Structure formats: structure tokens, C-alpha cells
N, C-alpha and C positions, 0 to 999 in steps of 0.2 A: 504493500500500500504506500509506504514511504517512497519507494522507487518510482511508483506511478505519479505521485505528486511532484517529484523532482522533474520528471519528464514533461509534465504539463506546464510547470513554471518555465522550464527552458524553452518549450514551444512558444509560450506567450511572449517571452522576452525576444526570441528570434523573430517572431511575426511582426512585432511592433518596432523593431530596431530601425528599419528604413524610415518609418514615420518620425521617430525620435531624432534621427540624424539628418532629416530632409532639410535642404537649404531653401532659402527664399530669395526673392529679388529685392533690390533697393527700392524704397518707396519715399515719396516726398517728405513724410513726417520724420524720416531718419535724419533729415537736415538738422533737426533740433537736438540730436544726440551725438553729432560728429564733433569730436575734439581734435584740435590740431596744435602741434608744437609750433611756437612762433619764433622766439629768440633763443639763441644759445650762447654761452660764454664759458670757455675752458679756463680753469684756474691755472695760474702760472706754474704750479708744482705738479700739474697733471693728476691731481687726486680727485678733482670734482669737475662736474659740468653743471653749471646753473642753466636752467631753461624755464621758459614760460609756456603755458598751454591755454589756448582760447577755449572757453567753455560756453556753449550757447545758452542764452537766457530762455527759460521755459515759458510757455504761454501763460501759465497760471501766476507768473511773476509780473505780468504786465508787459507792455511794449517797451523795448529798449535794446541796447547793443549787447554784444557778447561780453562775458567776463574774461579776465586773463589772470591765471594763477601762477604762483612761483614754486618751482621744485628744484631739487638738487640731486644729481646722480652721483653716487659714490662709486668710483671706478674700480677700486680694489674689491669692494664687497658686491659689486654688480647689482645695485639696488637703488631705487629712487625714494626720495623722502619729500613729502609735502611740507613746504615752509609757510606759504600764505595762500589760503583759499577763501572761503566765506564771502563769496560774491564781491571780490575785490578786482581791481584792474591794475596789473603790474606791467611796467614797460621800461625800456632803456637799461637793461641789466648789464653789469660789468663787475669787475673785481677791484677791491681796494688796492692801493699801491703795494701793501705788504702781503697781499694775496690771502688774507685771513677772513675777509668778509665779502659778501655779495652786496653790491650797491644797485639801487633801483629807484625808479620814479613811481609815485603812487599818491593817492589821496586817502590817507589812513586816519587823519584826525581833522579837527575843525580848522582847516586852512582855506585860503582863497584860490588855491590852484595846486597843481602837482608839485610835490616836494621830493627831496632826496632822502633816502633811508638806507641803512645798512643792516645786514643780518648775518649771523654766523651760519655756516653750512651745517652746524650741529642742530640748529633749529631753535635758538633762543629768541626772545622778543626783539622785534625790529626797533632800531634806534634812529630817531630823526636827526638828519645832518643839517637840514635847513628848515626855516620857518619864515618864509617871505610872503610878501603881499602879491607876488606874481607867480604865474605858472612857469616852471623851469622847462625849457625846450631841449637844448643839447647841453651836455656837460662833459668835462674831463676832470677826473679825480687825479690831480697831478702828483701830490705827495700827501703825507699824513696831515699836513697843515692847510693845504690850499685846494680848493675846487674852483675851476673856471666854468662858467655856464652862460647860456644865452636866455634872455627873457624879453618880453615886450615892455616898452616904456609904460610907466603908469599912466592911466587916463588923466588928462589935465583937469585942473580944478574947475575951469569954466564949464566943461562938458559934464562933469560930475554934478555941479549945481543945477544945470539945466535938466538933467535926468531926474533929480530929486523933485523938481517942480512940475514934472510931467511932460517936458518938452523933449520928445524922443525922436525928433526928425534927424535924418542922416544926410550928410553932404557926401555924395558918392565919390569914392576913391580919393578923398581929401582928409579923411579922419583916421587913416591908418596910423598905427603906432610902430615906431622903429623897433627892430630886434637888436638889443644892445648886448655887449659882452661884459660880464661882471666877474669879480673875484670874491670868493667867500673864504674868509679866514676862520678855520674851524676852532682855533684856540681862543680867539677873541669874540667870535660870532659876528664880526663886522663884515659888511658887504660894501664893495667898492665898484662903482660903475667905471668901466674903462672906455667904452666907445659911445658916440652919439652922432646924430644927424646922418646916419646911414644904417643899413641893416646887415647883420652878420648871419648868413644862412648856414654855413658849416665852418668848423675850425678844428685845428689840431695844434697842440702846444709843443714847442721845441723841447728836446730833452734837457736843455740847460735852464728851461723855465723863463727865458728872457723874451721870447716872441711867440706869437700865434700866427700860423699861416691860415688864411681864411678866404672863403668866397663871400663877397659882399655885393650888395645892390644899393643903388641910390634910393629906391623906394621899396617899402614892404608891400608890394603888390604882386599878384600871381605871375603876371606876364614878365615882370622884372626878374623874379626868381627863376623863371624858365629860361629866359633868353639874354639877360643883361647882367650876369654875374661877372665880377672881376676878381682876379687873384691878388690878394694883398697881404703884406706883412704888417702886423700890429704889435707895437712895443707894449709889453704887458706892464711895464713900470711907467713909461712916459706917454703911453697911448698914441705914439707917433704912427701915422698911417703912410705906408709906401705901396703904391700900386705896382705889382710885379708884372701883371699881364692884363691887357684889355681883351679878355677872352672873347673869342668869336664862336658863339653858339652855346649849346647846353652843357651843363657841368654837373658832376656827381660828387662823390666823397673825395676828400683830400687828406693826406697824411704825411708826416715827417718820417724819414728813415730813422732807425734806432740811434744812430750817432749824430743825427741832425745835419748831415752834410748834403742831403738830398730831400726833395719832396716828390710825391707822386699824386696824381689825381685822375679820376675818370671824367671824360668829356666827349663831346661830339668831335668828329674829325675836322669839321669846318662849320661855318655859319649856317649853311643850309642843310646840314645833316640832321635828320630828325631824331637820331638815336645817340644818347650819350653812352657810347659803347667802345670808345678807344681809351687806351691807358697811356698817360703822359708822365715823363720823368724829367726833372731838371735839377741843377745844383742849387744849394741853399742860396737864395737871392741876397741874403745879408753878406755872405762871404764872396760870392761871385756876381758881379754886376753884369747885367745883360746876358745872363746865362741862356744857353740854347735849350729850348723846350722840345723834347723828342717824343714822338708818338711811337712807342716800342712795339705796337701791334699793327703797324700801318698796312701790311698786306694780309692780315689775318681775316679769314672768311667766317667770322663770328662776331659776337657782341659781348664785351666785357661787362659783367654785372656786379662784381665785387672783387676786392683785392686786399692783401695784407703783406706787410714786409716780413720776410723770413729773417734776414740780417741786412747788413749795409749794402750788399751787392746782389741780393736775390729777393724776388717778390713771388708770391703766389697770387694767381687770379682765377676766378671762376668765369665761365663764358657760356652763353647760349650758342649752340651750333645746331641750327635748324630745330629738330624736335628733341635734341639731347642737351645735357649740361655736362661740362667737363671742367677739370681743375688742372691748371698748368703752373709750372715754375719757370720764371724768367731770370736768366743770368745777365746782369748789366754789362759785365766785362766781356763776356763771350758774345753778347747780343743774340742769345739763343733761348728759345723756349722749349721746355720738355713737358710732355704729358705726364702728370702725376697719376691721375686715374680718371676713367670714365666709369662712374658707379653703376654701369649696366642699366638696370631699369629704375634706378633711384635718381630723383631729380631734386635740386635744391636751388636756392637763390642767394643766400649769404652763408658765411661760415666763420668759425672761430678756430684759431690755429696756435699751436706752440711747437716746441722742438720735437715732440713725440708723436703728435697726432693732430687731426683736424676733426672738429665736431660740427654737425650741421643738422638742420631740420629737413629731412628728406621724405619724399612721397613716391609712391608707385601707382600703377593703374588700379591697384586693389586696396590701397590704404592712403589716408591723408598724411600730412607731415608728422613724422615721429622723430625721436632723437636717434641720430646715427653717429658713429665714430669710425674714422679711418686711421689705422695704425701704420705709421711709415715703415717700421721694421718688418712687420708681418705682411704688409701690403694687403690688408683685409678690411673690408667694410662690415661693420656689425650694427644691427638694429638693436637699440637698447631699451626701447619702451614699446608698449602696446596699449595705447589709451582708448582703443575702440575694439574691445574683444568681440562685440556683437557682429563686427564685419566678418569674422571667421565663419559665420553662418550665412553669409550672403553669397549668392551665386552670381558672379560677374560674367558677362559675355566677353567675347574676344575683342581686344583693343590692340591696334597695331599701327605702326608707321606705314604710310603709303607714299609712293612716288609716281608722278605722271608728267607728261610733257605738255607745255603750253602750246598754243597754236603756232607761235614763232620759234618753237624748239627748245625754249628754256626749261630746264628741269625744275620741277616744283615738288614740294613735300608737304605732308600734313598728317593728321591722325584720323583714324577711322574706328568707330565703335560699332560692332555688329549687333543686330537685334538678338534678343534672348531666344535661344533655341533656333538659331539660324539654320536654314536648310539650303544647301547649295543648289543653284538653279532657279530658286524662287525669287521673285521680285518683291521688294519691300518699300514702304514709304520712307522718306529720308528728311531729316532736319539738318540744314547746313548752318553751322554756327560760325559767325564772322567775328573775329577778335577786333578789339578797338585799336586806337592809335592813329594811324595804322602801324606805328612803330612799336610793335609787340610781336610775340609769336607764341604758339601753343606747343607745349612739350607733351611727350607721350607718357604723362604721369597721371596724377589724380585729377579728374575732370568733373567731379560731382559736386559742383558749387551751385548756389541757387540760380545763377544766370547762365550756367554752362550746359545744363540738362544732362549730359553724360549718360551714365547707366540708369538714371531715373527714366530717361526716354527709351533707352534700349529695352527696359523691362516692359514697355508698352508696345514693343514690336517695331521700333524705328532704327534705321541706320542713323548715326550722328557723325557728320563729316566736318572736320576742322581744317580748312585749307590755310596754309601760311603763304598767302599771295604776295607778289612782289610789292615792295615798300615795307614789308615786315622786317623786324630785327632778326638776328641770328644767322644771317648769311653774308655779312660784310657790308661795307659802305655802298658799293655799287648797286647791290640788290635793293637796299633801302632807298637810294636815290632814284631808282627806276620809276618811282611813283611821283617824283617831284614835278609839280605843274601839270600833272595829268590825272587829276582826281577822277575816279570811276572809269578810267580808261583801261589800260592793261591790267590794273589791279582787279577790276571786276571781271574782265575776260578770263583771268586766271581761275576765278571761282567757277565760271561757266565751264571752262575746260575740265576742271576737276569733276563737276557733276556729270558731264558727258562721258568722261572716262568710266565712271561707275555705271552709267546707263549702258554703255557699250559692252561692259563686262556682264550685263544681265543681272546686276545686283539690285538696282533701285528702279522703281516705277517712275517713268518720266512725268506722269500725270499726278504724282503724289509727292512733290518736292516742296518743302517749306524752307524759309530762310529767316534767320533771326540773329540778333546781337545787340550790344549796347555801345553807345557813343559812336565811333566811326563804324562799328558793326551795325548799329541802328541805322546809320546813314545808308549802308549797303542794303539793309533790309527794306528801307523805304524805297530805294532805287529798284530793288527787285519787284516790289509791289506795284510800281508805276511804269517806269521805262521798260522793264523786262517782265511785265505782268503775265505774258504768255508762258513764261518758264516756271512760275511759282504758284502753287495752289493755296498757300497760306504764308503770312508774314507776321513777325513779331518785332516791333520797332521800340527799342528801349533807349531812352535819353538820346535819341538820334537826331541828326540834321535833316530838315525837310526843305529849307529855303536858304541857300548859301548867301544870297544877297542880304537878307535880314540877319542871318546868324553872324556874319562877319562884323556887324555893327552892334551886336549885343553880347558876344562872348567876352569872358574876362581874360582871354589870351589872344587878342587880335594880332600882336606882333609875332607870336609863335606861329600862328596860322599863316601869316604872310611869309615869314622867313623860311620855314621848313616844309611847307606844303604847297603854297601857291606860287610864290615868286613874283607876284604882281598884285596891285591893289584892285579892288572891284571897279573903281572908276576908269581904270586903264583898259578894261575889257568886260563891260557889263554883260554882254551877250554870252560870253563863255562862262561867266559865273552862274548865270541863270540856267544855262544849258545843262549844268550838272546839279540842278536842284530838283528833287523828286516832285515838288508841287507843280512843276511845269507840265508833268505828264499825268497828273492825278485824274484827269478827265477820261483817260483810257484804261484805268485800273479795273481789273476783274478779279483781283486777289483779295480775299478776306484778310483784313489787317487789324491787328491788335496793337495799339499804341500805349506805352507806359512811360511815365515821366515823373521825376521828383519835382515837387513844386518849388523847391529852393535851389535848383540847379544853376550855378553861376557859369558853368562851362558851356553848356548848350541849354539856354534858358527854356523854361516850360512853354514859351510862346512857339517854339519849334514844333512841339507835339501838337499844340493847338492848331497851328497852320495846316499841318498834314491832315489832322482830323477834319477840319472844316472843308478843306479842298476835296477830300475823299467823300465826305458826307454830302457835299453839294454836287460834285461832278462825277464821282466814281460809280462803278456798277457792281459793287460787292459790299458785304457787311463790313462795318468799321466800328471800333470801340476805343475810347480814350479812358485810361485809368490814371489818376493822379495820386501821388504819394506825398501827403503833407509832412513837412519836416525832413524830407529826404533831399539830397543834393544830386551829384553826378554818380549815382549808384546807391543802392539801398543798404542801410546799416542796421536797421531795426529788425528784430526777429519776426515781427508780424508782417512787415513789408516784404521780407525775403521769402517767407513761406507763401504769402499770397501770390507773389510773382511766380514762384515755381509751380504752384497748383494751377493758377490761372492760365499760364502760357502752355503748360502741358495739355490742359483740357482743350485749349484752342487748336493746337496741332492735332490732338487726337480726333476731334470732331471733323476738322476740315481735310485731314489727310487719311484718317483711318476709317471713318464711318461711311455708310452709304446713304445717310440722311441728306435732305436738301441743303445745298450750300449757299442758297441765296438769302439766308436769314441767320440771325443769332438765336440759338435755342433758348427757351425761357429759363432753363436750368442755369445758364451762365450769368443770370442776373444775381445769383447767390452762390458763393463758394462755401463749401463745407470745410471748416478748419479742424 
């Protein structure tokens, strides 16, 4: 009898095992559970890695942005320890000069803005390093006594009094406050303002503590920070300002070499280059007057995204190379770069490095950013965290790099996600995702963000195609410049060529192709819904351009637009500007179009969404809907806005590409989204 019971129990366990281990597909509500490693900082002694993790705010907590928690990984013990959680937001992590404490920015107490704190990796209580009336922006913890930081000038007394009396009018682009450089003495608690009458965007302190090398702008306005930075030396004692370079074009991070004899910075190759993807090195301008500035990656067919000095003659830099990310070492004496590693299917944007290893937040096609470490001696990459164990139970479909030829013979690359349970020989509907910029590119890693669709869409039976059209980053300067002055020209034909490539392979149904994206991608989507309406059965336009004539006079980056995209002003060729405006062709649209826009978008103002909506509503021949997100800018930050976007856009594509229902209307169910 006992044996019979054992047999029955074993039979039951065996019968139900497939059910217990059965995997499921990714669904939009998983968006609220996906955690991602954001920043990493290796300790100088290689004992610890400090890192932050973004944690989505749950719907029952109300509308708001993600949290960001602080953790430390103990390398010898191979375990992580939580240091600060409890619905806090931690950013700007680094290590104190003695390597004993983690330093970070946060709002942990009753202060008026983000302040600096330190905490031991053992997990003691955080200690406040600053208690100022301003939010700290960038900082350098120079030695045990001094911290240098940037912050906005305090609001002037006149404006403060007006606000108290209820006079809250704004004088557009005239009431900005400079970003000043300050010194905080930790012994005395005194703060000293170093700069004034210009803005310090980024800076690095010389090893001897006498100077800061900085990128500065005349005005603290977005367009100035994009296009009009200058490289300057600032005396930290006398505040003397010396302009080193009237830089031509975009600029990124800037850093001294360990011995202070050189500086390096990321910047565009020239004024009209849309990508700050070149790496420049020059001698210390204090020691060498009129020093030569050299682009050390001049012929490199990629885009530099981050760098760090290894020693006085060697740098490490990370670079986009089409759909991949690689890490290189460059020797200044030999003028030679060496590939350190291509982490296979792991993709990262920034890194932290010491003599033993490099730590980074890396992602793959099947998991978002986790903590990784690459050991130089063992030449091995190791994944150290698993913040999303539920993903182990998710069935992901095939995701791969694809290559195809443009009409003019140029080789193009992108990423393709297959429908769940794909059957070869069967044709499927497709969503073509267009990245923004256009100075960006899509890597073959984690693509399951609220606006990327990724495997959320694959689970509904879609191909999702991510073309890196010409003008994208990651293929060198010439590739980026191929779109200069030719908006929606070969850029857009590259997308059409990619779609035709998949149609000719018998993979996608030519009558069930949707297009969507945000910013420049939204511009493409609007163009697809109007000028190329015969090619697209549905469109999703997110914070996209609809009328280039009006957009160029309302955006907060008119000079960036002129210098790196157009090359001429609207009044120099009105017809050509309007010719590449989707509203010009709205009257011929037969494509159901969903328009979504942040109401507070300064980059592509909400009026662009409204213009497209009104033009399509008045003259178009297909359903159109406009959804506005209050409190959102150029992209959604709040949990409710992100979930709504993902649910709403997937339902739009599902109805107009997947269903057999009438396409000349918006179904009643789309009036309400179930959250």
C-alpha cells in the first residue's frame, strides 16, 4: 500500500512538472517590476563596487518617477549589500579620496536640493558632507578637506519678492541662473564661490589642486550647452579664466591625466558633426601654450561614448560600433589602439576602471542592466547581480543583428526581434521602431523599454525591426554626416530598404507594417503616415516633428538644429523646409495615426503634435488620436505615463495590424485603457 502511494505521488509530480516549469511571455505590466543597475564605481583597492539600481514606482504609490537605491558589492565575498533603499533617489556615486567611503548625491533630510553624503561600505549611517541652499550638480571630492562642485546661482532677491507677492510671470530665456563653480571646505564648513557670469557645464580638477579644466558656456541655456561650449582653465585660488579652445561643435566629458600633464575630452569631430563621438588629447595648456589638440580616433569607424585614463600614457575608451559596444586601450606614445574586449552579447554605456578590472552596468537581449566585472588577468567577464529573477521564467523570442544593402549599395545594420513562436515561411505583421537623434543607434541588447516595444510586441505576434539608418552614430563620422542637409532623404530610404529586405525574404506582410518612434523617430513616423502612407498600415508618433517651419522657431535648440542637421536657415530655402514637413502631405494620409506628446516638451513643443492632429483630422482619410501627457517633457518619466504609453501604443498596433476588424474607425474600447 505504501509503495502504491509513492507511485501515485511520483505520477502526480511528473504530470504537473511541465505546468510548474512552463514559461510565459513578457507583458506590459512587467514594466513596473524591471530593475536596472544605473551607476557603478570601483573602489581604488578593488575590494568593492558601489552601484545604484533604479526601482520602478508602483501604481499604488501614486504617479511619479523611479526610485534609485544604493548597494555595494563585496568582491572577495561575492555578495551584494543594500546600503540605502526606502524609496530614496541616489545618484552621482564615487569614492572618497582615501577610498574608505562611498560618496553620493541625495535628498535625505530637510534641505532645499540634492546634497552630498558619504557612507561606509560596511553599511553605517550616511553622513552629510554639505548642507547648502542649492542643489549640487557635478562634484569632485578632491582631498579629505576640499570638495569642488557646481550649482546654480541663487535666485535674486527681486525675483524672490515678486514670487512671494504672486507675480509669477516669466521672461523667456532671460531669467536663467548661471552654473557656478564652488569650493566646500569640509573642516570649516565654509563655501567659496569661484566663478561667475558664465556657466560651468563639466570640470575636472588638476592633480596638484591648482586648476580646473572645464567646459563653459556664456549662457545657461540648452542650445549653448549643446553647441557653444569652450574649453577653459580656471584658477581655483584666483578664479582666473583662460580660454584654451573655442571648441567647434558638441562636447562631452573632460578629464586630466593622472600626472596633470595632459587633458582628454570627448567631442564632435567638427562643427557640423552631430555626434560627440571623437576623443581628443592635448598637453596641459598651463604648461604648454598653444598646444596641439589631437583627435586620436580620427579614422575610427565608431563613436566614443566614455573614457578613463589608465596612466599618463594610456587611456581606455568605450565605443559604439554599429549594434555592438567595445572597450579599447589607446597608447599615446605608440599612437595605437588595442581591443581590450568585446563583451559578446553584453552591452554597456559607461564604466569604472582600476588597475585590476573594469566594472560596468551591462545588459543583454534577455536581461536589463546588471552589475558586471571584467578581470584583466583572467580576461573574463562575470555577471555579479540578478535583480530580476522573474525574467528567468520569461520566454524570449529570437533577437539578432541583421545586415542588408541600401538601394545605393551601402551596407546597413540593425536589430530584429522575431514574433513569439515564429514559424519559418509564414508572414507576420511588423513594427518598425525608429530611434531618435538621428545621432543615436540601437544595440543588440535589452530593448524592452516603455517606448521601444521589444519583446512586449513580439509576444503579440509582431516582428520588431530597429534599423540604424545613415546619420546614426556608431559607424564613424562619414556615416553620421551622410544625413546632413538631407532630412528624410537617404535616411528614410534606408528604412524602406530594410522593410523591403524583410518583405522579400517572406518574413513580414507588406500590408501589415507599422512605424513608430519618439523625437526624430516620431518625425519618421509622421512622415510614414503622410508622405509614405501607402507603405504603412499604422503609425505611432511620439514627441515628433510635424511642421519643420514652425518647429525651427519654437524648439529650445535652434542652433543645434541649424549647425548639425540643416546647414541653412529656413528663410534661405522655405520650400525645402516645408517639403520635409509631414503636415504638407496630411491630406493624402490613409494611415491610422496615434499621436502622443508631453505637454511641457521644450525640444519639440506640444504644438507639433497638435498641428499633425489637426491636419490629419481635417484633411486625412484615416482615424487619428492625440494623447497629451501633463507634466511630461521630451519623453515620459512618470510610471503612469510610461505604462499608459506602452499599453496604448501596443493596442493601437494590435488593432490596426493584427485584427480583421474595420480600420476606418477607432474602436470604442480604446476610449478607456485598463491599467
